[in-house]
C-alpha positions as CSV (number, residue, x, y, z in Angstrom):
1,M,13.5,-40.9,125.6
2,N,10.0,-39.5,125.2
3,Y,8.0,-41.9,123.1
4,R,5.0,-39.7,123.0
5,N,6.8,-37.1,120.8
6,I,8.2,-39.8,118.5
7,Y,4.9,-41.5,117.7
8,S,2.7,-38.4,117.8
9,R,3.6,-37.4,114.3
10,Y,2.3,-40.8,113.0
11,S,-1.0,-40.6,114.7
12,K,-4.0,-39.4,112.8
13,K,-5.3,-36.0,113.7
14,H,-9.1,-35.7,113.9
15,P,-11.4,-33.4,115.9
16,Y,-13.0,-36.2,117.9
17,H,-12.3,-37.3,121.4
18,I,-11.1,-40.9,121.8
19,V,-12.4,-42.2,125.0
20,Q,-10.3,-44.2,127.5
21,V,-11.0,-47.8,128.5
22,S,-14.1,-47.9,130.8
23,P,-15.2,-50.6,133.1
24,W,-18.9,-49.7,132.8
25,P,-19.8,-51.9,129.8
26,F,-18.6,-55.0,131.7
27,F,-20.7,-54.0,134.7
28,I,-23.7,-53.3,132.5
29,G,-23.3,-56.9,131.2
30,V,-23.2,-58.2,134.8
31,G,-26.3,-56.3,135.6
32,V,-28.2,-57.5,132.6
33,F,-27.1,-61.0,133.3
34,C,-28.4,-60.7,136.9
35,L,-31.6,-59.1,135.7
36,T,-32.4,-61.7,133.0
37,S,-31.4,-64.7,135.1
38,G,-33.4,-63.3,138.1
39,F,-36.4,-62.9,135.9
40,V,-36.1,-66.5,134.5
41,F,-35.7,-67.8,138.0
42,Y,-38.6,-65.8,139.2
43,V,-40.8,-67.2,136.5
44,H,-39.8,-70.7,137.5
45,E,-40.5,-69.8,141.2
46,Y,-37.0,-70.2,142.7
47,V,-36.5,-69.1,146.3
48,Y,-34.0,-66.2,145.9
49,A,-35.0,-65.2,142.4
50,F,-36.6,-61.9,143.4
51,I,-33.4,-60.9,145.2
52,V,-31.3,-61.6,142.1
53,L,-33.8,-59.6,140.0
54,L,-33.6,-56.6,142.4
55,L,-29.8,-56.9,142.4
56,G,-29.8,-56.7,138.6
57,L,-32.0,-53.6,138.7
58,F,-29.8,-52.0,141.3
59,I,-26.6,-52.7,139.4
60,L,-28.1,-51.4,136.2
61,S,-29.4,-48.2,137.7
62,T,-26.2,-47.5,139.6
63,I,-23.9,-48.1,136.6
64,I,-26.1,-45.9,134.4
65,C,-25.8,-43.1,136.9
66,Y,-22.0,-43.5,137.2
67,W,-21.6,-43.8,133.4
68,C,-23.6,-40.6,132.9
69,R,-21.6,-38.9,135.6
70,N,-18.4,-39.8,133.8
71,V,-19.8,-38.4,130.5
72,V,-20.7,-35.1,132.2
73,R,-17.3,-34.9,133.8
74,E,-15.5,-35.5,130.5
75,A,-17.7,-32.8,128.9
76,T,-17.6,-30.1,131.5
77,F,-14.5,-30.4,133.7
78,E,-12.1,-32.0,131.3
79,G,-13.3,-30.3,128.2
80,N,-12.9,-33.3,126.0
81,Y,-15.9,-32.8,123.8
82,I,-15.6,-30.2,121.1
83,F,-18.4,-28.5,119.3
84,E,-18.7,-31.3,116.6
85,V,-19.2,-34.0,119.3
86,R,-21.7,-31.9,121.2
87,K,-23.6,-31.3,118.0
88,R,-23.7,-35.1,117.3
89,F,-25.0,-35.7,120.9
90,R,-27.8,-33.2,120.2
91,I,-28.7,-34.8,116.9
92,G,-28.7,-38.2,118.6
93,M,-31.0,-37.0,121.3
94,I,-33.4,-35.4,118.8
95,I,-33.6,-38.6,116.8
96,L,-34.1,-40.7,120.0
97,S,-36.8,-38.4,121.4
98,S,-38.6,-38.2,118.1
99,Y,-38.6,-42.0,117.8
100,F,-39.9,-42.3,121.4
101,L,-42.7,-39.8,120.6
102,Y,-43.6,-41.7,117.5
103,R,-43.9,-44.9,119.4
104,M,-46.0,-43.3,122.1
105,F,-48.4,-41.8,119.6
106,R,-48.6,-45.1,117.8
107,I,-49.5,-47.0,121.0
108,F,-52.0,-44.3,121.9
109,F,-53.8,-44.6,118.6
110,K,-53.6,-48.4,118.6
111,F,-55.2,-48.8,122.0
112,F,-57.7,-45.9,122.0
113,F,-58.9,-46.0,118.4
114,N,-58.3,-49.7,117.8
115,F,-56.2,-49.2,114.7
116,N,-54.2,-52.2,113.5
117,S,-50.7,-51.2,112.7
């Protein structure tokens, strides 16, 4: 008996891609934990603190690269992202980059023109 056909009529139809379970958020948490605990140990001058700090940076940079690789693979090779999702990605990147530029100009004016903001 094929359960997929029985329950497919009860599922909600929508144009968005539902992602599968990913291990990357757990590993990001491990990397952030190593990074913050390494920094705290480094401030308190423990012996292997700098190694733990570098391990956290390595884990974070590696996982971010792998996570971005999976997003690109889902978008290009698997074709999971439709036009609506890609449009939302673009809007999100525009908002993020405009906020980043706003912060950079604010820092520029604050330090070079000594404005209080």
